MDAnalysis code that builds the backbone (N, CA, C; Angstrom):
import MDAnalysis as mda
import numpy as np

u = mda.Universe.empty(357, n_residues=119, atom_resindex=np.repeat(np.arange(119), 3), trajectory=True)
u.add_TopologyAttr("name", ["N", "CA", "C"] * 119)
u.add_TopologyAttr("resid", np.arange(1, 120))
u.add_TopologyAttr("resname", ["MET", "GLY", "LEU", "HIS", "TRP", "LEU", "ILE", "VAL", "ALA", "LEU", "PHE", "MET", "VAL", "LEU", "THR", "ASN", "SER", "GLU", "ILE", "ILE", "PHE", "PRO", "GLY", "GLY", "ARG", "HIS", "TYR", "ASN", "TYR", "GLU", "LYS", "ILE", "ALA", "GLN", "ASN", "ILE", "GLU", "VAL", "PHE", "HIS", "GLU", "PHE", "PRO", "ILE", "GLU", "ASN", "THR", "SER", "ALA", "ARG", "LYS", "ILE", "ARG", "ILE", "VAL", "GLU", "VAL", "SER", "THR", "THR", "CYS", "GLY", "CYS", "THR", "ALA", "VAL", "GLU", "PHE", "PRO", "LYS", "GLU", "LEU", "SER", "ALA", "GLY", "GLU", "LYS", "GLY", "LYS", "ILE", "LYS", "VAL", "LYS", "PHE", "ASP", "ALA", "LYS", "SER", "LEU", "GLY", "THR", "PHE", "ARG", "LYS", "HIS", "VAL", "LEU", "VAL", "ILE", "THR", "THR", "CYS", "LYS", "ASP", "GLN", "VAL", "HIS", "LYS", "LEU", "MET", "ILE", "SER", "GLY", "GLU", "VAL", "VAL", "SER", "LYS", "GLY"])
u.atoms.positions = np.array([
    [6.936, -8.994, 11.985],
    [6.951, -8.104, 12.449],
    [7.481, -8.130, 13.603],
    [8.117, -7.133, 13.047],
    [9.368, -5.584, 13.762],
    [8.756, -5.512, 14.563],
    [9.414, -5.029, 15.602],
    [8.218, -3.996, 16.530],
    [8.391, -2.800, 15.834],
    [8.752, -1.952, 15.343],
    [8.440, -0.907, 15.124],
    [6.511, -1.047, 14.532],
    [6.421, -1.826, 13.209],
    [5.763, -2.296, 12.992],
    [4.729, -2.547, 13.648],
    [4.957, -3.379, 14.815],
    [3.886, -4.632, 16.047],
    [2.814, -2.343, 16.224],
    [4.354, -2.181, 16.432],
    [3.696, -0.262, 17.260],
    [2.695, 0.961, 16.012],
    [3.438, 0.379, 15.266],
    [2.720, 1.087, 14.161],
    [1.390, 0.508, 14.154],
    [1.006, -0.231, 14.273],
    [0.249, -1.414, 13.976],
    [-0.736, -0.431, 15.132],
    [-0.825, -1.242, 15.940],
    [-1.720, -0.872, 17.056],
    [-2.000, 1.297, 16.969],
    [-0.681, 1.707, 17.221],
    [-0.853, 2.922, 17.454],
    [-2.290, 3.163, 15.951],
    [-2.429, 2.941, 14.988],
    [-3.335, 2.634, 13.988],
    [-4.751, 2.686, 14.208],
    [-4.331, 2.015, 15.051],
    [-6.586, 0.507, 15.743],
    [-6.196, 1.263, 16.927],
    [-5.530, 1.970, 17.784],
    [-6.009, 3.496, 19.014],
    [-6.884, 4.198, 18.260],
    [-5.596, 5.063, 17.601],
    [-6.847, 5.920, 16.652],
    [-7.742, 6.482, 15.706],
    [-8.099, 6.943, 15.698],
    [-9.828, 7.220, 14.318],
    [-8.576, 8.173, 12.887],
    [-8.944, 7.479, 12.681],
    [-8.244, 7.359, 11.327],
    [-8.628, 8.632, 10.045],
    [-7.868, 9.363, 9.843],
    [-8.393, 10.370, 8.773],
    [-8.350, 10.506, 7.076],
    [-7.364, 8.457, 7.458],
    [-7.709, 8.449, 5.994],
    [-7.673, 6.634, 6.125],
    [-9.083, 6.352, 5.305],
    [-9.276, 4.939, 5.146],
    [-8.941, 4.533, 3.720],
    [-8.853, 2.765, 3.900],
    [-8.663, 2.450, 2.483],
    [-9.612, 0.809, 2.453],
    [-11.276, 1.377, 1.888],
    [-11.909, 0.689, 1.836],
    [-12.153, -0.494, 1.242],
    [-10.789, -0.822, 0.181],
    [-10.864, -2.599, -0.250],
    [-9.896, -3.019, 0.704],
    [-9.473, -2.700, 1.955],
    [-8.257, -3.326, 2.489],
    [-6.767, -3.098, 2.536],
    [-5.921, -3.422, 3.788],
    [-4.569, -3.006, 3.105],
    [-3.990, -3.836, 2.681],
    [-4.538, -5.097, 2.091],
    [-3.430, -6.052, 1.920],
    [-4.322, -6.983, 0.685],
    [-3.168, -7.149, -0.366],
    [-4.126, -7.209, -1.506],
    [-2.951, -8.802, -2.369],
    [-3.454, -9.628, -2.167],
    [-2.848, -11.636, -2.330],
    [-3.271, -11.524, -3.725],
    [-1.934, -11.282, -4.921],
    [-2.248, -12.509, -6.157],
    [-2.860, -13.435, -6.723],
    [-2.183, -13.938, -6.130],
    [-1.931, -16.046, -5.666],
    [-0.964, -16.764, -6.760],
    [-0.947, -16.923, -8.003],
    [-0.027, -17.145, -8.071],
    [0.060, -16.184, -9.531],
    [1.200, -16.239, -10.136],
    [1.764, -14.938, -11.430],
    [2.773, -16.131, -12.101],
    [2.431, -15.584, -13.227],
    [3.212, -16.129, -14.259],
    [4.894, -15.207, -14.056],
    [6.326, -15.905, -13.489],
    [7.228, -14.418, -13.599],
    [7.351, -13.876, -14.901],
    [7.725, -13.265, -15.019],
    [8.569, -12.233, -16.442],
    [7.279, -11.636, -16.527],
    [5.982, -11.332, -15.773],
    [5.081, -10.392, -16.158],
    [4.763, -9.082, -14.840],
    [4.585, -8.025, -15.095],
    [4.050, -6.684, -14.498],
    [2.850, -7.324, -14.297],
    [1.985, -7.035, -13.168],
    [1.372, -6.854, -12.968],
    [0.684, -5.765, -11.690],
    [-0.892, -5.859, -11.826],
    [-0.616, -4.098, -11.242],
    [-1.641, -4.877, -10.118],
    [-2.242, -3.469, -9.092],
    [-3.734, -2.947, -8.406],
    [-3.608, -1.640, -7.773],
    [-4.520, -1.323, -7.345],
    [-5.275, -0.194, -7.120],
    [-5.668, -0.272, -5.750],
    [-5.066, 0.248, -4.703],
    [-5.408, 0.358, -3.223],
    [-6.810, 1.370, -3.583],
    [-8.101, 1.386, -2.868],
    [-8.159, 2.869, -2.915],
    [-8.066, 3.725, -1.904],
    [-8.121, 4.960, -1.494],
    [-8.089, 5.503, -0.577],
    [-9.062, 6.916, -0.117],
    [-9.087, 7.208, 0.324],
    [-10.426, 7.932, 0.724],
    [-10.580, 8.812, 2.333],
    [-9.717, 10.183, 2.109],
    [-9.228, 10.964, 2.907],
    [-10.864, 11.892, 3.795],
    [-11.829, 10.617, 5.009],
    [-12.541, 10.688, 5.981],
    [-12.860, 12.241, 6.540],
    [-11.438, 12.894, 6.420],
    [-11.064, 14.139, 7.245],
    [-12.479, 15.228, 7.286],
    [-11.844, 16.424, 7.398],
    [-12.859, 17.683, 6.865],
    [-11.658, 18.655, 6.707],
    [-10.855, 18.284, 6.358],
    [-9.282, 19.616, 5.772],
    [-8.674, 18.997, 4.886],
    [-7.964, 19.030, 4.023],
    [-6.986, 18.279, 2.691],
    [-5.923, 17.871, 3.931],
    [-5.796, 16.798, 2.902],
    [-4.104, 14.979, 3.410],
    [-3.511, 15.329, 2.620],
    [-2.017, 15.869, 3.065],
    [-0.804, 15.542, 1.881],
    [-0.707, 13.866, 1.763],
    [-0.164, 13.862, 0.907],
    [0.680, 11.787, 0.502],
    [1.805, 13.343, 0.347],
    [2.552, 12.056, 1.500],
    [4.231, 13.396, 1.541],
    [4.587, 12.145, 0.989],
    [4.688, 11.139, 1.140],
    [5.893, 10.444, 0.311],
    [5.048, 8.108, 1.087],
    [5.668, 8.342, -0.703],
    [4.944, 6.097, -0.432],
    [6.338, 5.762, -0.823],
    [6.759, 4.529, -0.262],
    [8.238, 4.057, -0.359],
    [7.953, 2.640, -0.319],
    [8.989, 1.871, -0.850],
    [8.671, 0.033, -1.280],
    [8.915, -0.241, -0.782],
    [8.953, -1.848, -0.267],
    [10.714, -2.178, -0.232],
    [11.735, -2.924, -1.020],
    [10.985, -2.782, -2.442],
    [12.435, -3.685, -2.947],
    [12.152, -2.229, -4.331],
    [13.193, -2.479, -5.620],
    [12.841, -2.326, -7.302],
    [12.090, -2.700, -7.665],
    [11.573, -3.867, -7.183],
    [10.271, -4.855, -7.752],
    [8.861, -4.057, -7.982],
    [8.832, -3.323, -7.191],
    [7.322, -2.794, -6.882],
    [8.269, -0.562, -6.617],
    [6.399, -0.383, -7.686],
    [6.406, 0.380, -8.449],
    [5.404, 1.183, -7.730],
    [4.491, 2.718, -7.253],
    [3.561, 3.094, -7.603],
    [3.578, 4.287, -7.786],
    [2.056, 4.920, -8.496],
    [2.155, 6.066, -8.030],
    [0.272, 6.597, -7.519],
    [0.988, 8.001, -6.675],
    [-0.528, 8.227, -5.829],
    [-0.730, 9.457, -6.397],
    [-1.520, 10.208, -5.581],
    [-2.197, 11.539, -5.235],
    [-1.295, 11.822, -5.385],
    [-1.221, 13.669, -4.392],
    [-0.464, 14.254, -3.340],
    [-0.563, 14.773, -3.001],
    [-2.135, 14.751, -2.554],
    [-3.287, 15.189, -1.468],
    [-4.519, 14.573, -2.233],
    [-5.696, 15.554, -1.057],
    [-6.271, 14.392, -1.244],
    [-7.562, 15.999, 0.220],
    [-9.008, 16.118, -1.652],
    [-9.265, 16.983, -0.194],
    [-10.012, 16.693, 1.351],
    [-10.830, 16.857, 1.565],
    [-12.071, 16.870, 2.491],
    [-13.281, 15.738, 1.930],
    [-13.160, 14.345, 2.468],
    [-13.971, 13.411, 1.400],
    [-13.626, 12.952, 0.225],
    [-12.498, 13.315, -0.735],
    [-11.962, 12.907, -1.964],
    [-11.902, 11.411, -1.856],
    [-11.582, 10.986, -2.744],
    [-11.005, 9.404, -3.116],
    [-10.000, 9.301, -4.498],
    [-9.297, 8.115, -4.108],
    [-8.790, 7.956, -4.534],
    [-7.658, 7.105, -4.971],
    [-6.721, 6.519, -5.932],
    [-6.469, 4.964, -5.596],
    [-4.830, 6.147, -5.317],
    [-3.962, 4.070, -5.371],
    [-2.979, 4.305, -5.219],
    [-2.196, 3.653, -6.458],
    [-1.996, 2.778, -7.139],
    [-1.705, 2.409, -8.252],
    [0.004, 1.791, -8.055],
    [-0.201, 0.042, -7.305],
    [1.029, -0.016, -6.943],
    [1.528, -1.261, -8.552],
    [2.250, -1.229, -9.118],
    [2.772, -2.330, -9.924],
    [4.250, -3.447, -9.338],
    [4.143, -4.638, -9.750],
    [5.026, -5.886, -9.394],
    [5.726, -6.087, -10.247],
    [6.954, -6.165, -10.332],
    [7.329, -6.437, -12.190],
    [8.445, -8.183, -10.447],
    [6.882, -9.122, -11.924],
    [7.290, -10.939, -11.192],
    [8.734, -11.644, -11.710],
    [9.619, -10.996, -11.294],
    [10.968, -11.542, -12.579],
    [11.821, -13.165, -11.494],
    [10.593, -12.599, -10.237],
    [11.881, -14.248, -9.768],
    [11.072, -14.743, -8.783],
    [11.117, -15.892, -9.038],
    [10.632, -17.086, -8.746],
    [10.446, -17.037, -6.719],
    [8.845, -18.573, -6.545],
    [8.996, -18.063, -5.440],
    [7.636, -17.284, -4.977],
    [7.985, -17.369, -3.337],
    [6.571, -16.677, -2.711],
    [7.148, -14.373, -2.518],
    [6.217, -14.425, -2.542],
    [6.551, -12.838, -2.418],
    [6.435, -12.015, -1.261],
    [5.904, -11.142, 0.122],
    [5.659, -9.810, 0.681],
    [6.378, -8.905, 0.650],
    [5.753, -7.701, -0.528],
    [6.118, -6.167, -0.419],
    [5.775, -5.942, -0.002],
    [5.799, -4.471, 1.285],
    [5.042, -3.298, 1.778],
    [5.556, -1.931, 1.059],
    [4.583, -1.006, 0.949],
    [4.319, 0.350, 0.705],
    [3.756, 0.797, 1.607],
    [4.216, 1.310, 2.399],
    [4.777, 2.731, 3.274],
    [3.924, 4.011, 2.642],
    [2.826, 4.871, 3.077],
    [1.861, 6.069, 2.735],
    [2.448, 6.890, 3.754],
    [2.653, 7.465, 3.651],
    [3.656, 9.050, 4.730],
    [2.535, 9.722, 4.050],
    [1.921, 10.447, 6.075],
    [0.858, 11.689, 5.032],
    [0.586, 12.743, 6.161],
    [0.246, 13.543, 6.071],
    [-0.040, 14.908, 7.279],
    [-1.185, 14.716, 8.132],
    [-1.196, 13.073, 7.551],
    [-3.018, 13.425, 8.685],
    [-2.284, 12.747, 9.984],
    [-2.692, 12.346, 11.015],
    [-2.639, 12.896, 12.834],
    [-2.422, 10.697, 12.250],
    [-2.563, 9.793, 12.338],
    [-1.480, 8.503, 11.963],
    [-1.031, 8.751, 10.902],
    [-0.498, 8.606, 10.254],
    [1.080, 9.845, 9.260],
    [1.211, 8.107, 8.493],
    [1.611, 7.112, 10.064],
    [1.586, 5.735, 8.953],
    [0.942, 5.238, 8.436],
    [1.122, 5.082, 7.139],
    [0.342, 3.663, 6.907],
    [0.653, 2.474, 5.976],
    [0.287, 1.174, 6.211],
    [1.243, 0.470, 5.878],
    [-0.353, -0.320, 5.027],
    [0.864, -0.582, 3.658],
    [-0.055, -1.762, 2.252],
    [0.677, -2.688, 1.757],
    [-0.220, -3.799, 1.913],
    [0.813, -5.091, 1.862],
    [0.524, -5.853, 0.055],
    [1.792, -5.843, -0.435],
    [1.422, -7.418, -1.848],
    [1.258, -8.718, -1.507],
    [0.913, -9.307, -2.043],
    [1.266, -11.293, -1.578],
    [1.377, -11.725, -2.489],
    [1.918, -13.240, -2.432],
    [1.799, -14.237, -3.727],
    [2.347, -14.556, -4.594],
    [3.094, -15.698, -5.406],
    [3.810, -16.984, -5.408],
    [3.812, -16.057, -7.298],
    [5.341, -15.964, -7.799],
    [5.394, -16.258, -9.119],
    [6.218, -17.841, -9.400],
    [5.387, -17.501, -10.508],
    [6.105, -19.242, -10.875],
    [6.129, -19.550, -12.205],
    [6.889, -20.661, -12.776],
    [7.510, -20.642, -14.057],
    [5.563, -20.556, -15.286],
    [6.212, -19.699, -16.233],
    [5.468, -19.934, -17.225],
    [5.503, -21.436, -17.531],
    [6.096, -22.053, -17.601],
    [6.344, -23.577, -18.489],
    [5.284, -24.149, -18.112],
])
């Protein structure tokens, strides 16, 4: 883990988050057959008393795509939908950065697993 991510993680722990991920921030697919697209939905909830915008969501490679709500009203729940295209064999760890207008602006999600041959 790079120093930047360590600082972001520490900041998120020390602040009272306005956005929470009730299902957790990491999902392990375990083993996936090669050339299969898999999906996971990360539940997200605005715990603040104001509307929060999701400014940007970025991924670490082209094999990962996301769909996300542009904003969440106070108390609103939503989902960040992650699609992973399992073309390359081997273990993987992919990050999704969620940038918001709340006080702890950057939220890091992760998917991981192993792509195995269909045979």
